[in-house]
C-alpha positions in Angstrom: 184.7 169.8 -52.3 183.2 166.6 -50.4 185.0 167.7 -47.3 183.7 171.1 -47.2 180.4 169.9 -47.9 180.6 167.5 -45.0 182.0 170.0 -42.5 178.9 172.5 -43.5 176.4 169.5 -42.5 178.7 168.5 -39.4 178.4 172.4 -38.2 174.5 172.6 -39.0 173.8 169.3 -37.3 175.6 170.2 -34.1 174.6 174.0 -34.1 174.5 174.9 -30.2 170.9 175.5 -30.2 169.8 172.0 -31.5 172.5 170.5 -29.0 170.4 172.8 -26.4 167.1 171.1 -27.5 169.2 167.5 -27.1 170.7 168.2 -23.7 167.3 169.3 -22.5 165.1 166.6 -23.9 168.0 163.9 -22.8 167.7 165.3 -19.3 164.0 165.8 -18.8 163.5 162.0 -19.9 166.4 160.6 -18.2 164.8 161.8 -15.0 161.3 160.9 -16.3 160.1 164.4 -15.7 159.4 165.4 -19.3 156.1 167.1 -18.7 154.7 169.0 -21.6 155.1 172.3 -20.0 159.1 171.4 -19.3 159.8 170.1 -22.6 157.7 173.3 -24.3 159.8 175.7 -22.1 162.9 174.2 -22.4 162.7 174.1 -26.2 161.1 177.5 -26.8 163.9 179.6 -24.8 166.9 177.5 -25.5 166.1 176.3 -29.3 163.5 178.3 -30.9 164.1 181.8 -29.9 167.7 182.0 -30.0 167.7 180.3 -33.8 164.8 182.8 -34.3 166.9 185.7 -33.4 169.6 184.7 -35.7 167.4 183.8 -38.6 165.9 187.5 -38.0 168.9 189.3 -37.7 170.2 187.5 -40.9 167.1 188.2 -42.8 167.6 192.1 -41.6 171.4 192.0 -42.7 172.9 192.7 -39.3 174.5 189.4 -39.3 176.3 188.3 -42.6 175.8 184.4 -42.1 174.0 182.1 -39.8 177.1 180.9 -38.1 177.8 184.7 -37.3 181.5 184.2 -38.4 182.2 187.9 -37.9 183.3 188.7 -34.3 182.2 192.0 -34.6 178.6 191.0 -35.3 178.0 188.4 -32.6 176.8 191.0 -29.7 173.3 191.1 -31.0 172.8 187.5 -31.0 174.8 186.6 -27.8 172.8 189.5 -26.0 169.3 188.1 -27.4 170.4 184.3 -26.6 171.2 185.8 -23.2 167.7 187.3 -22.5 165.9 184.1 -23.9 168.1 182.0 -21.4 166.9 184.1 -18.5 163.7 184.4 -19.6 163.6 180.3 -19.6 165.0 180.1 -16.2 162.3 182.2 -14.6 159.5 180.1 -16.5 161.0 177.4 -15.5 161.4 178.2 -11.9 157.8 179.7 -12.1 156.5 176.1 -12.6 158.2 174.5 -10.1 161.0 172.7 -12.6 163.5 170.4 -11.0 166.6 172.5 -10.1 168.8 170.5 -12.5 166.8 172.1 -15.6 166.5 175.5 -14.2 170.4 175.4 -13.4 171.3 174.0 -17.0 169.2 177.0 -18.5 170.9 179.5 -15.8 174.2 178.0 -17.5 173.4 178.8 -21.0 173.0 182.3 -19.9 176.2 182.4 -17.7 178.0 180.7 -20.6 176.6 183.0 -23.6 177.7 186.2 -21.0 181.3 184.5 -20.8 181.7 184.0 -24.5 180.2 187.3 -25.2 182.9 189.1 -23.1 185.5 187.1 -24.8 184.6 187.7 -28.3 184.9 191.4 -27.8 188.8 190.7 -27.8 189.3 187.2 -29.5 186.9 185.1 -31.6 186.5 181.7 -29.3 184.6 179.0 -30.9 180.3 178.8 -30.0 180.3 175.4 -31.2 183.1 173.8 -29.1 181.3 175.9 -26.5 178.1 174.1 -27.2 178.9 170.6 -26.8 181.0 171.2 -24.1 178.8 172.5 -21.6 176.0 170.4 -22.4 178.5 167.7 -22.1 179.6 168.6 -18.7 176.1 169.2 -17.2 175.0 165.9 -18.6 178.2 164.1 -17.0 177.6 166.2 -13.8 174.0 165.4 -13.6 173.6 161.6 -15.1 177.3 160.1 -14.3 180.2 158.9 -15.9 178.9 157.2 -19.1 177.4 160.6 -20.3 181.1 161.9 -20.9 180.6 160.1 -24.2 179.2 163.4 -25.5 182.5 165.0 -25.2 183.4 162.9 -28.2 181.4 165.3 -30.6 184.1 167.8 -30.2 186.3 165.5 -32.5 183.9 166.1 -35.6 182.8 169.5 -34.6 186.1 170.6 -34.1 187.1 169.3 -37.6 184.5 170.6 -39.2 184.9 174.1 -37.8 188.8 174.2 -38.7 188.1 172.7 -42.0 185.6 175.5 -42.9 187.9 178.0 -41.6 186.0 179.3 -39.0 188.0 178.7 -36.1 191.4 177.9 -35.2 192.4 174.5 -33.0 193.1 177.3 -30.2 190.0 178.9 -30.5 188.2 175.3 -30.8 190.1 174.2 -27.7 189.6 177.5 -25.9 185.8 177.2 -26.1 185.7 173.9 -25.0 187.8 174.5 -21.9 186.3 177.6 -20.8 183.0 176.1 -21.0 183.6 172.9 -19.3 185.0 174.9 -16.3 182.2 177.6 -16.1 179.6 175.0 -16.5 181.0 173.1 -13.6 181.4 176.3 -11.3 178.0 177.6 -12.0 176.3 174.1 -11.4 178.0 173.7 -8.2 176.5 177.5 -7.2 173.1 176.9 -8.7 172.7 173.6 -6.8 173.7 175.3 -3.5 171.4 178.3 -3.8 168.2 176.8 -5.5 
C-alpha cells in the first residue's frame, strides 16, 4: 500500500505539465532572461492551460482520471495541449523571446503531436516523454551537466509501472521517441528561427 501511495505521489509531482514549468524556468533563469512576460507566457501556455484542460475534461466526465489512463480518451487533451503550445509559441515569438524558449514551446507541440499519433494505435508513456524531452532540451542548451535530469526517468518509470499505468516497453518508448524528436526539432528550429 505504501509503495502504491508513493508511486502516486511521484506520478503527480512529476506530471509532464509541472516538469514543463520547471524546464522553462530553468532555461529562463540560466540565460538570465526571466522577464515577467516570458515567465508568464511560458507558465500559462506550457503548464496552466494544459492542466486546466485536463481538469475541465475530468469535471465534464470526458476523461476517467487525471492521468488520462484510457488510451481512447487521450485525443482531446492532446489536441488541447497542442493548441496551447502553438499559441504559446506565437506569443513568445511576438514578444521577441530568445530562440531557445520559442523552440522549446514548439517542441512541446511537436512531441505532443507525435505522442497523439502513436497513442491512436499503442499506449506510449507521456510521463516518460515529459521527462525525456525537457532533459534533452536542457542538455542541448545548457551543456552535458544537464543530462542529470535524465535520472528522473528512474523514479518516474518505477512509479508508472508500479501503478500499472505502463509497461517497461511503453516507458522506454516514451523516453526514446521523445529524445529523438526533441533533438531533431531543436536542430530544425534553430536553423529556421
